[in-house]
C-alpha positions in Angstrom: 13.8 -12.5 25.4 15.7 -11.4 22.3 13.8 -9.7 19.5 15.0 -10.5 16.0 13.8 -9.2 12.6 14.6 -11.2 9.5 14.4 -10.1 5.9 13.7 -12.8 3.4 13.8 -12.1 -0.3 12.1 -14.4 -2.8 12.1 -14.9 -6.6 9.1 -16.7 -7.8 8.9 -20.1 -6.0 12.5 -19.9 -4.6 12.9 -21.8 -1.4 12.6 -19.9 1.9 15.8 -19.1 3.7 16.0 -20.1 7.4 15.2 -17.7 10.2 18.6 -18.4 11.7 21.7 -20.4 11.0 20.1 -23.4 12.6 16.8 -22.9 10.7 14.8 -22.0 13.9 13.5 -18.9 15.6 14.6 -18.0 19.1 12.7 -20.3 21.4 9.2 -19.0 22.1 9.3 -16.0 19.8 6.2 -15.0 17.9 6.9 -15.1 14.2 5.0 -12.5 12.1 5.6 -12.4 8.3 4.9 -9.2 6.4 4.3 -10.1 2.8 4.4 -7.1 0.4 3.4 -6.7 -3.2 7.0 -6.7 -4.3 10.4 -6.1 -2.8 12.2 -2.8 -3.6 9.2 -0.5 -3.3 9.8 2.5 -1.0 6.3 2.5 0.4 6.7 -1.1 1.7 10.2 -0.5 2.9 8.7 2.1 5.1 6.0 -0.4 6.2 8.9 -2.7 7.1 10.4 -0.1 9.3 7.1 0.3 11.2 6.8 -3.4 11.6 10.3 -3.6 13.1 9.3 -0.8 15.5 6.3 -2.9 16.7 8.3 -6.1 17.0 10.9 -4.3 19.1 8.3 -2.6 21.3 6.5 -5.9 22.1 9.6 -8.0 22.4 9.9 -11.7 21.6 8.8 -11.2 18.0 10.6 -12.2 14.8 9.4 -10.0 11.9 10.0 -11.7 8.6 9.8 -9.2 5.7 9.0 -11.1 2.5 7.8 -10.6 -1.0 8.2 -11.5 -4.7 10.3 -9.7 -7.2 7.3 -9.3 -9.5 3.8 -7.9 -8.6 1.9 -11.1 -9.4 -0.4 -13.2 -7.4 1.4 -16.4 -8.5 4.7 -15.2 -7.0 3.0 -14.1 -3.7 1.3 -17.6 -3.5 4.8 -19.1 -3.7 6.0 -16.8 -0.9 3.0 -17.7 1.3 3.4 -21.5 0.7 7.0 -21.1 1.9 5.9 -19.3 5.0 3.3 -22.0 5.7 6.1 -24.6 5.5 8.1 -22.5 8.0 5.1 -22.6 10.4 5.0 -18.9 11.1 2.4 -17.6 13.6 0.9 -14.8 11.5 0.9 -13.4 8.0 0.1 -9.8 7.1 -0.2 -9.4 3.4 -0.7 -6.6 0.9 -2.3 -8.5 -2.0 -1.6 -8.3 -5.7 -5.0 -10.0 -6.3 -7.8 -10.2 -3.8 -9.3 -13.5 -5.0 -6.3 -15.5 -6.4 -4.7 -15.5 -2.9 -7.8 -16.8 -1.1 -7.0 -20.6 -1.4 -3.4 -20.3 -0.1 -4.5 -17.9 2.7 -7.2 -20.3 3.7 -4.6 -23.1 3.7 -2.5 -21.0 6.1 -5.4 -20.4 8.4 -6.2 -24.1 8.4 -2.7 -24.6 9.8 -3.5 -22.2 12.7 -1.7 -19.2 11.1 -3.4 -15.8 11.7 -3.8 -14.1 8.3 -4.7 -10.4 7.9 -4.4 -8.2 4.9 -3.3 -4.6 4.9 -3.1 -1.8 2.3 -4.5 -4.0 -0.6 -7.0 -6.5 0.7 -7.5 -10.2 0.3 -11.1 -11.2 -0.2 -12.9 -11.9 3.2 -12.8 -15.7 2.9 -9.0 -15.5 2.9 -8.3 -13.4 6.0 -9.4 -12.5 9.5 -9.5 -8.7 8.8 -8.4 -6.1 6.4 -6.5 -3.0 7.6 -7.1 -0.1 5.4 -4.6 2.8 5.6 -7.4 5.3 5.6 -11.1 5.6 4.8 -11.6 4.8 1.2 -14.1 7.6 0.6 -11.7 10.2 2.1 -8.9 8.9 -0.1 -10.9 9.2 -3.3 -12.3 12.6 -2.4 -8.8 13.9 -1.4 -7.3 12.8 -4.8 -10.0 14.5 -6.8 -9.9 17.7 -4.7 -6.2 18.0 -5.0 -6.4 17.8 -8.8 -9.3 20.2 -8.9 -7.5 22.8 -6.8 -4.4 22.6 -9.1 -6.5 22.9 -12.3 -9.2 25.2 -11.1 -11.8 22.5 -11.6 -11.2 22.5 -15.4 -9.4 20.2 -17.9 -8.9 16.6 -19.0 -7.6 14.2 -16.4 -6.5 10.6 -16.5 -5.9 8.0 -13.8 -2.7 5.9 -13.7 -3.3 2.9 -11.4 -1.3 -0.1 -10.3 -2.7 -3.5 -11.4 -6.2 -3.8 -12.7 -6.9 -6.4 -9.9 -5.5 -4.3 -7.0 -8.3 -4.2 -4.4 -7.3 -0.9 -2.8 -6.7 0.9 -6.2 -10.1 -0.1 -7.5 -12.0 0.9 -4.4 -10.2 4.3 -4.3 -10.9 4.9 -8.0 -14.6 4.0 -7.4 -14.7 6.7 -4.6 -12.9 9.2 -6.9 -15.7 8.7 -9.5 -18.3 9.3 -6.9 -16.7 12.6 -6.0 -16.1 13.4 -9.7 -19.9 13.1 -10.3 -20.5 16.2 -8.3 -21.5 19.4 -10.3 -18.3 21.2 -9.0 -16.3 19.0 -11.4 -18.4 19.3 -14.6 -15.6 20.9 -16.4 -12.9 18.5 -15.2 -13.3 15.4 -17.4 -11.9 11.9 -16.7 -10.6 10.7 -20.1 -8.9 7.4 -19.3 -7.8 4.9 -16.6 -4.5 3.0 -17.4 -2.5 0.5 -15.4 1.3 0.5 -14.7 1.3 -2.7 -12.6 3.3 -0.9 -9.9 6.3 -1.1 -12.1 8.3 2.1 -12.7 9.1 1.5 -16.3 5.6 0.5 -17.3 4.0 3.3 -15.4 6.4 5.8 -17.1 5.4 4.3 -20.6 1.7 4.5 -19.7 2.1 8.2 -18.8 3.9 8.8 -22.1 1.0 7.1 -23.9 -1.5 9.4 -22.2 0.4 12.4 -23.4 0.1 11.2 -27.0 -3.5 9.9 -26.8 -4.8 13.0 -25.1 -3.0 16.1 -26.3 -5.3 18.3 -24.1 -4.4 16.3 -21.0 -4.0 18.6 -17.9 -3.6 16.1 -15.1 -2.8 12.6 -14.0 -4.0 11.1 -10.7 -1.9 8.1 -9.6 -3.1 6.5 -6.4 0.1 4.4 -6.3 3.5 5.4 -4.9 5.3 3.9 -7.9 3.0 5.3 -10.5 3.0 8.9 -9.2 6.8 9.1 -9.3 7.0 7.6 -12.8 4.2 10.0 -14.1 5.9 13.0 -12.6 9.2 12.1 -14.2 7.4 11.6 -17.5 6.0 15.1 -17.3 9.4 16.6 -16.7 11.1 14.5 -19.4 8.4 15.4 -22.0 8.8 19.1 -21.2 5.3 19.4 -20.0 5.9 21.1 -16.6 3.2 23.8 -16.1 1.0 22.1 -18.7 0.4 18.7 -17.1 0.2 18.1 -13.3 0.5 14.9 -11.3 -1.2 14.1 -8.0 -2.3 11.1 -6.1 -0.6 9.0 -3.4 3.2 9.0 -2.9 6.1 9.2 -0.4 7.5 12.6 0.4 11.1 11.4 0.0 10.3 10.1 -3.5 8.1 13.1 -4.5 10.3 15.9 -3.3 12.0 16.3 -6.7 8.6 16.4 -8.5 7.3 19.1 -6.2 10.5 21.2 -6.6 10.4 20.7 -10.4 6.7 21.8 -10.6 5.3 18.6 -12.1 3.3 18.0 -8.9 1.8 20.8 -6.7 0.4 18.4 -4.1 -0.1 14.8 -3.2 -1.2 12.8 -0.2 -0.3 9.6 1.8 -0.8 8.2 5.2 2.4 7.4 7.1 3.5 3.9 5.8 5.6 3.5 8.9 2.4 3.7 10.9 0.7 1.3 8.6 3.4 -1.4 9.0 3.5 -0.8 12.7 -0.3 -1.1 13.0 -0.5 -4.3 10.8 2.2 -5.9 12.9 0.7 -5.0 16.2 -2.7 -6.4 15.1 -1.1 -9.6 13.9 0.7 -10.0 17.3 -2.6 -9.3 19.2 -4.3 -12.1 17.2 -1.5 -14.6 17.9 -1.6 -13.7 21.6 -5.3 -14.0 21.7 -5.8 -10.5 23.0 -7.9 -9.7 20.0 -10.1 -11.8 17.7 -10.5 -9.5 14.7 -14.2 -10.2 14.7 -16.6 -7.5 13.3 -17.7 -5.0 16.0 -14.7 -5.7 18.2 -11.8 -3.4 19.0 -8.1 -4.1 18.7 -5.3 -2.4 20.5 -2.7 -1.0 18.0 -0.2 0.4 20.5 0.7 4.0 19.8 -2.0 4.1 17.1 -4.7 3.6 19.7 -7.8 1.5 19.6 -9.1 0.5 16.2 -12.6 -0.8 15.6 -13.3 -3.6 13.2 -16.3 -2.7 11.0 -19.1 -5.0 10.0 -17.4 -5.9 6.7 -14.3 -7.0 8.5 -12.3 -3.9 7.6 -10.6 -1.3 9.8 -9.3 2.1 8.9 -6.1 3.5 10.4 -6.1 7.2 9.7 -7.0 10.0 7.3 -4.6 10.9 4.3 -2.3 13.9 4.8 -1.6 16.4 2.0 2.0 17.3 1.1 3.1 20.4 -0.9 5.9 22.9 -1.2 5.2 24.2 2.3 6.0 20.9 4.1 7.8 18.6 1.6 11.3 19.3 2.9 10.3 18.5 6.5 8.6 15.2 5.7 11.0 14.0 3.0 13.6 13.6 5.8 11.2 11.1 7.6 9.9 8.8 4.9 
């Protein structure tokens, strides 16, 4: 059976393009839609690559890569409505808002569509399970520890997040604050949390605003692949290399310049290719009925191994990996 992958691009409530010239998938193929926060984000492009790998490995799977042009819940709802009309078999979504998407995701599930969230979760009522890229506590701890190592546990630090409603961002920030409360960090003060909405230009402006508002600022933690690049560029453009350091979560290919320039000494991420692969494999398993996604059960994620669904309906893929000048060249070639 032929395996086909289709990329669909949406603008707001634009109509869905057909899967093929005749408007239908290859007969019998499973159709999995990967819905991302917005098109044109490197992290999700890498997720797409992993999803294609899973579709090819299984065979007989059409992977539909979809997303809005803006990181809003309203635009994601329009995308999902279109996919429901297309009668896809499964949807794996990284949510712009955990609660606003629940009604449309429940609508999809009422039509027999298997809905999971990955990266940034939909509230439990709107999905079967949530695939976290890593353990939230480890992500939060890692971000704080990287900054503390760079600053010697001393100095004013701000957080530059994505949207104020982003589930994953808020959970990670909560875990950062738990780590930050330890005596080791008594001289490293969190002065502000700002939001760049996962838009490069807004994230850049927010970083500039932090420089002006906090003249003694020493560091910015950005747990978003868009925000960390924008903040690092803002540091360079403001002539603050060696005075302000950026860390958080980012892609090696996008952060190589920042590490070379000295605006970032280290950052972390899980492999987004693995994340897209795992989300797609789980969606396929649910459609095939080889997994239920119920709490306490295990799902087979192919080369990523067996993944357990926790009592809260979430599953963790892997631990974050730290990148710095010793390994950035190697990994920047990969993703």
